[in-house]
C-alpha positions as CSV (number, residue, x, y, z in Angstrom):
1,M,-61.6,93.4,6.5
2,K,-61.2,90.9,9.3
3,V,-64.1,90.0,11.6
4,V,-63.5,89.1,15.2
5,L,-66.3,86.8,16.6
6,F,-66.6,86.3,20.3
7,C,-67.5,82.6,20.7
8,G,-66.3,81.8,24.2
9,G,-69.3,82.6,26.5
10,L,-71.0,79.9,28.6
11,G,-74.5,80.6,27.1
12,T,-76.1,79.9,30.5
13,R,-79.6,81.2,29.4
14,L,-79.6,78.6,26.6
15,R,-78.9,75.6,28.9
16,E,-82.6,74.6,28.6
17,H,-81.8,73.7,25.0
18,S,-78.4,72.0,25.7
19,D,-75.9,71.8,28.5
20,T,-73.0,71.0,26.2
21,V,-73.5,72.8,22.8
22,P,-71.9,76.3,22.9
23,K,-74.2,79.1,21.8
24,P,-72.5,79.7,18.4
25,L,-73.3,76.1,17.4
26,V,-77.0,76.3,18.3
27,N,-78.8,75.5,15.1
28,I,-81.3,77.6,13.1
29,G,-82.8,75.0,10.9
30,T,-79.9,72.8,9.8
31,R,-77.0,75.2,10.3
32,P,-75.6,76.8,13.5
33,I,-76.1,80.5,14.1
34,I,-72.3,81.2,13.6
35,W,-72.6,79.9,10.1
36,H,-75.5,82.3,9.3
37,L,-73.5,85.2,10.8
38,M,-70.3,84.3,8.9
39,R,-72.4,83.9,5.7
40,Y,-73.8,87.4,6.3
41,Y,-70.3,89.0,6.5
42,A,-69.1,87.0,3.6
43,H,-72.0,88.4,1.5
44,F,-70.5,91.9,2.0
45,G,-67.0,90.7,1.0
46,H,-65.5,90.1,4.5
47,R,-64.3,86.5,4.6
48,E,-61.4,86.6,7.1
49,F,-62.6,85.5,10.5
50,I,-61.0,85.3,13.9
51,L,-62.9,83.1,16.3
52,C,-62.3,83.9,20.0
53,L,-62.9,80.5,21.6
54,G,-63.6,79.6,25.2
55,Y,-66.4,77.3,26.5
56,R,-66.5,74.1,24.3
57,G,-64.2,75.6,21.8
58,D,-63.3,72.1,20.8
59,M,-66.7,71.6,19.4
60,I,-66.5,74.7,17.3
61,R,-63.1,73.6,15.9
62,E,-64.5,70.1,15.2
63,Y,-67.5,71.6,13.4
64,F,-65.3,73.4,10.8
65,L,-62.6,70.7,10.7
66,N,-65.3,68.2,9.7
67,Y,-67.3,70.6,7.6
68,N,-69.0,68.8,4.7
69,E,-70.2,71.2,2.0
70,C,-72.4,68.4,0.5
71,L,-74.7,68.7,3.6
72,S,-75.5,72.4,2.8
73,N,-75.1,72.7,-1.0
74,D,-76.6,71.0,-4.1
75,F,-74.2,68.5,-5.7
76,V,-74.0,65.8,-8.3
77,L,-73.0,62.2,-7.3
78,S,-71.7,59.9,-10.0
79,E,-69.5,56.9,-10.6
80,G,-71.2,55.0,-7.9
81,G,-70.3,57.6,-5.3
82,K,-66.7,57.9,-6.3
83,K,-67.2,61.4,-7.8
84,I,-68.9,64.4,-6.2
85,E,-69.4,67.6,-8.0
86,L,-70.5,70.6,-5.9
87,L,-72.9,72.9,-7.6
88,S,-72.2,75.7,-5.1
89,S,-69.9,76.3,-2.1
90,D,-70.2,78.0,1.2
91,I,-66.7,78.4,2.8
92,D,-64.1,77.7,0.2
93,D,-63.0,81.3,0.1
94,W,-63.1,81.8,3.9
95,R,-60.0,82.2,6.1
96,I,-60.7,81.3,9.7
97,T,-58.3,81.7,12.6
98,F,-59.1,79.8,15.8
99,V,-57.8,81.4,19.0
100,D,-58.2,80.0,22.5
101,T,-58.9,83.1,24.5
102,G,-59.7,81.3,27.8
103,L,-62.7,79.8,29.5
104,H,-63.6,82.7,31.8
105,A,-62.2,85.7,30.0
106,N,-64.5,88.7,29.3
107,I,-65.1,90.3,25.9
108,G,-62.4,92.9,26.4
109,Q,-59.7,90.4,27.3
110,R,-60.8,88.1,24.4
111,L,-60.3,91.0,22.0
112,M,-56.8,91.7,23.5
113,R,-55.8,88.1,23.0
114,A,-56.9,88.2,19.4
115,R,-55.0,91.4,18.7
116,K,-51.9,89.8,17.2
117,H,-54.0,88.1,14.6
118,L,-55.2,91.4,13.2
119,G,-51.7,92.2,11.9
120,D,-51.3,95.8,10.9
121,D,-54.9,96.4,9.9
122,E,-56.1,99.8,10.8
123,M,-59.8,98.8,11.0
124,F,-61.7,95.6,11.8
125,M,-65.1,94.4,12.8
126,A,-66.3,92.5,15.8
127,N,-69.4,90.7,16.9
128,Y,-70.9,89.0,19.9
129,A,-72.0,86.1,17.6
130,D,-75.4,85.7,19.2
131,A,-77.7,87.8,17.0
132,L,-78.6,88.1,13.3
133,T,-79.7,91.2,11.3
134,D,-80.4,92.4,7.8
135,L,-78.4,95.6,8.4
136,P,-76.9,97.0,5.2
137,L,-73.3,96.4,6.5
138,D,-71.6,98.4,3.8
139,R,-73.6,101.5,4.8
140,H,-72.6,101.1,8.5
141,L,-69.0,100.6,7.5
142,A,-68.9,103.6,5.1
143,E,-70.3,105.9,7.8
144,F,-67.7,104.7,10.3
145,Q,-64.8,105.1,7.8
146,Q,-65.9,108.7,7.2
147,S,-66.0,109.5,10.9
148,D,-63.2,110.0,13.3
149,A,-64.7,107.6,15.8
150,I,-62.6,104.7,17.2
151,V,-65.7,102.5,17.6
152,S,-69.1,102.5,16.0
153,M,-71.7,100.1,17.4
154,L,-75.1,99.1,16.0
155,G,-78.0,100.4,18.0
156,V,-81.5,98.9,17.7
157,S,-84.7,99.7,19.5
158,S,-85.6,97.4,22.4
159,A,-87.7,94.4,21.4
160,Q,-88.8,93.9,25.0
161,S,-92.6,93.9,25.6
162,F,-92.2,95.9,28.8
163,H,-93.7,99.4,29.1
164,G,-91.3,102.2,30.0
165,V,-92.2,104.8,32.7
166,S,-90.9,108.3,33.1
167,G,-91.7,110.3,36.2
168,E,-90.9,113.3,38.3
169,D,-89.2,113.1,41.7
170,N,-92.6,113.1,43.5
171,G,-93.8,110.1,41.6
172,T,-96.0,111.8,39.0
173,V,-95.8,109.9,35.7
174,T,-94.9,112.1,32.7
175,A,-94.7,109.4,30.0
176,F,-95.7,105.8,29.6
177,G,-95.5,103.4,26.7
178,P,-93.9,100.4,25.0
179,M,-90.2,100.3,25.2
180,H,-89.8,100.0,21.4
181,E,-91.7,103.3,20.9
182,A,-89.3,105.2,23.2
183,D,-86.2,106.9,22.0
184,F,-84.1,104.2,23.6
185,W,-81.5,102.1,21.8
186,I,-79.6,99.0,22.9
187,N,-76.2,97.7,22.0
188,A,-76.8,95.1,19.3
189,G,-73.3,93.6,19.4
190,Y,-72.2,94.6,15.9
191,F,-69.0,96.7,16.0
192,C,-66.7,98.5,13.6
193,M,-63.4,99.4,15.2
194,R,-60.1,101.1,14.7
195,R,-57.0,99.6,16.2
196,E,-56.8,102.5,18.6
197,I,-59.4,100.7,20.7
198,F,-56.5,98.8,22.2
199,D,-55.1,102.0,23.7
200,H,-58.3,102.3,25.8
201,I,-58.5,98.7,27.2
202,E,-56.6,97.9,30.4
203,E,-56.0,94.5,31.9
204,G,-59.2,93.0,33.2
205,D,-61.5,95.5,31.4
206,E,-64.8,94.4,30.0
207,L,-65.1,96.0,26.6
208,V,-68.3,98.0,26.9
209,E,-67.8,99.2,30.4
210,K,-64.6,101.2,31.2
211,P,-63.2,101.3,27.6
212,F,-66.4,102.6,26.1
213,Q,-66.7,105.2,28.9
214,R,-63.2,106.4,28.0
215,L,-64.3,106.7,24.4
216,I,-67.4,108.6,25.3
217,Q,-65.2,111.1,27.3
218,A,-63.0,111.5,24.2
219,R,-66.1,111.7,21.9
220,K,-64.8,108.7,19.9
221,L,-67.8,106.4,20.2
222,R,-70.7,106.5,17.8
223,V,-73.9,104.6,17.3
224,H,-75.4,103.5,14.0
225,R,-79.2,103.4,14.6
226,Y,-81.1,100.8,12.7
227,N,-84.9,100.0,12.7
228,G,-84.7,96.9,10.5
229,F,-84.6,93.2,11.5
230,W,-82.4,92.2,14.5
231,Q,-83.0,89.2,16.6
232,Q,-80.9,87.8,19.5
233,M,-80.3,84.2,20.2
234,D,-80.2,84.5,24.0
235,T,-82.8,82.1,25.4
236,F,-84.5,78.9,24.4
237,K,-87.5,81.0,23.4
238,D,-85.3,82.9,21.0
239,K,-84.2,79.6,19.4
240,I,-87.9,78.6,18.9
241,T,-88.6,81.9,17.3
242,Y,-85.7,81.4,14.9
243,D,-86.8,77.8,14.1
244,R,-90.3,79.0,13.3
245,M,-89.0,81.7,11.0
246,E,-86.8,79.2,9.2
247,G,-89.7,76.8,8.9
248,R,-91.8,79.5,7.2
249,G,-89.0,80.6,5.0
250,D,-89.2,84.0,6.7
251,C,-85.5,84.7,7.1
252,P,-84.7,88.4,6.6
253,W,-81.1,87.9,7.8
254,K,-80.3,85.8,4.7
255,V,-79.3,88.8,2.7
256,W,-77.2,86.5,0.4
257,Q,-80.4,85.0,-1.0
258,R,-81.8,88.3,-2.3
């Protein structure tokens, strides 16, 4: 099944890390987050990717055009460097389509511009390309296929440290506690979709606003709730968190190593 990755955002909240590197190329350890995400999908057998490019799309193209598997896999060097034998490979069975979807396009319009590259596929997956998880993807996909929903999105509990407050109109507090303990779920940016989604997107629409409201009215939007690992790469603090996890070898998103 094809996977659409939205890689065109400006990543403004990560500018503290770099003014020029697009968010998908921000490293976790020695590899960019987009590599980790694609490796995750490939682990579950989904190796056809459509990259929706925008801001610094040239850098993402160059990363893959100049990809050197020797830098991320064990290999044997012989004959004075003339012969290289890879002992494993990352991307030799991946098929990646690079699509310029515009510098300032929103997610809905990027998806529309990638539509023709989906061919006649009835289903596909999509991702914001800024978070990693250890979600059993096959389970999410199977539940979606058994439903009549047009879109299924991953829902995770909020990782925010804020405390939520519920109250009456007169100001009396009726509930108070950490957000992650409340029955409150956020859109985690992992989607399974049927091609009927394109019937619900109009010119200029942002994906999760008007189109998703139309799906809600039609009862065609579902959420797959998950309490396992999910971590966004949204700020410089998030990058530091990822780097520390990588340094400790505590990488639950690397399901391919299990």
